[in-house]
N, C-alpha and C positions, 0 to 999 in steps of 0.2 A: 622496628625503629634506625637512622636514617643515619652510622656516626659523623659529625662533625669534628674534620682532623683537620690542625694547624703541622699545615709543614715547615720547618724554618729552615730559607733555603738561606749560605752564606758568598753567596758570586758564581763561577759562570768555570769550573776547572780546577782537576784537582790540586796541583798545584798552591794557586791562591784563593782559591773555591771552594764548594761545590762536587762532591764527586762530582762529576756526570750519566756515568754506568749507573753511580749506588741512586742518586735523588729519580731516577728512570725505574726504573723496580724497584723502589717507596711507590711513587705514585702509581703504577700496573697495579703493584697488590693492592693497591685502596683501590683503585678506580673499581678495580676486577671483583671487589667485595662490596659495591657498591658506597661506598665511601662519599659526603659528600665535601669536598677539600679544597682549602682554604690556603695560600701559600704569602707563606711568612717570609721579611728580609728586616735588615738591620736598615735602616736612612741615611749612611753613612759612606765617604769615601775607604775600600780597600787597603791592609795595612802595607801592600805594596801591588806591585804589577807582576807575574812570568811571564815570560816570556813561553811558551811549553816546547818548543821547535827542537833550543836547544838547554831547557831544562834550568838557566837563568834570567834572575828580577830583570825587567827590563823600566833603566832610571830613567825616571824624566815620568816614564806613563803612571798615569791616575787612571783609575773606572773605580764606578759606585756601586755598593755590595747589592743596593735594589735594584737597579740601570742590570750588572748583569745576571742578576735573579729572574729577571722576566726571559731574556732569553731562554729562561731554561723552563722557565713555567711557561714559555709560553702569548708571553702576555700580562700586566700592566699586573704587579701581585701589591700586598699590604705590608705598609710599615709595621714592622713591630711595637711601635707603641703611639699607636692608633687601637694597636689591638686590643680586643678584650679576651682576659678567662672563660667566660662567661658564656660568648656565643661560641664556645669550643670543648668538643668533650675529651679529648684527646686529640697528645701530640705529637711528629716527623721528628725527627731529625735527623737524616742520611750525616754522611761524615768527609773529607776528602778536609784538607789544609786549611776553607775558608775556616772552619767549625774551627782549627785551632788557629786563626788567625786572625779572625774578622767580631766573628763570639764567643774568643776568648782570646788569650794570648798564651796558651798554652805552651803554644810549636816555642816561643824565644823565651817563657817564664818557665817552665815545667810548674809543679805544681805552689806553687808558688802566685799563676798568674792572678790574673785579674780577667774578669767576665763582664761585656759587652753590657751595661747598665741597664736597656729593652731586654737584655733576654733574660735578665735576672729575672728583674721587676712581672715578666709575664711566665715563664717559668715556673718561679716560687706561687702565684696568684695562683694558676696553672693545677700545684701539688697543692696546696690549700683548701680547692673547692674539691678536694677528690679523686681527679679525672688524673690517666694516666699519662705519663709521657715514655715514648722511643727515640730511643740515638741509635745508630751502625756508628762503625769504621770506629773511630778517635773520637764523636762529635759524646759519648758517653762524661769526657776525661768531665766539659765541659758541666755535668747532673754530679760528678764527683768533690768537684770546688764547690758547689752550692750547697747542700744535703750533704756534705761529707760528714758533719755533725752530730747527723743523723745515721749516719752509719750507714750507709745506701751501700748498695751491692752492685758493680758491675762488672761487668767486661770488658776489653777493650784487645783482648786474644793469649797472646799464649809466652808473652816478651818475659824476660827475667827484670830489664831493666826498668820498661814499664808498668809492670808489676808495683814492684817499688817505689816507682813515681808517684801512681793513681793512689799507695796510701799512706804517701804520706799527707793527702788530704784528712787523712781518716777513716778515710771510705778503707767498705771490701770488695778488695779484685778478686776476682774467680776465674779466672784462665780456661778458657775454649778456645775450640779452632774451629774454623770458620764455618764453622752450619753448627756451633751451640745457641743458644742461646739462653740470657741467662731473666726469670725471672723473678727480682723483688717484691712479695705484696705483697709489706709493710709500708715501703716505701713508692708503693707504684709506679717501676722504674723497667723497664723490657728493654735489653741490650745483646749488638749480635758485631760479632769482629770484623763483618763484611771484608774490607780488601786491605786490616791489620793481618791476617793472615790468606787472602783468595792471594792464588796466581793468574787467574785468568775470569774471567767475567762473569763462566758456564758454573761456575763456584758460587756462586753469589743468591742464587736467589732464591738455597735450601733456607739462610735461615731469616732470609728479607721474605721473604714470605713469612715464613712461620710467628716470625713480632709481629706484622701485620696480619695477621689472624690471630694472634695474643691478645693484640692490643686493639683488635674490635672490638672481640669476646667480652675481654674484660670487664 
């Protein structure tokens, strides 16, 4: 049976939106296994805009998360507040700073962050119906924040500081290298470090492809 997968994007561009390499590799992996993909994004402005050439804030610039995500999706995306969990069998979130700035405020507040209400509502509904959620790179911190009180297990790599911050949420952090994929069967969550550990694009596919394989076969 074809799996219906929601891919949640957070814009377009590593420093203020979804990480492009990770997003494309996630979409490619899903396409290769025949998944039916719908791209979702919050209907709101980005936290801020970064000039990716200079790596500095573009003061006065405003960009919209859905509009930027549509660039990456190659067409219109669905607003998260219009999405129904029951329409999907699984969810996948690529990383990028947008996951920690637009989907939640982890980049600014760490474990004390808040999660975008539409993101939180959707993910809780997906979890409640028993579907699986996959997340790459920094995106697993969203799951740590939402499901930390359930002791959810995630990985965002091997960094000691990152490990400690994730565990402040009540989640259990599993240190893994770029190829690692951690499966929390009790909470139906699968995570991989991606660019939290990768130094080059060629290091990404192993972990991402395995995450997608497990997500589809779960």
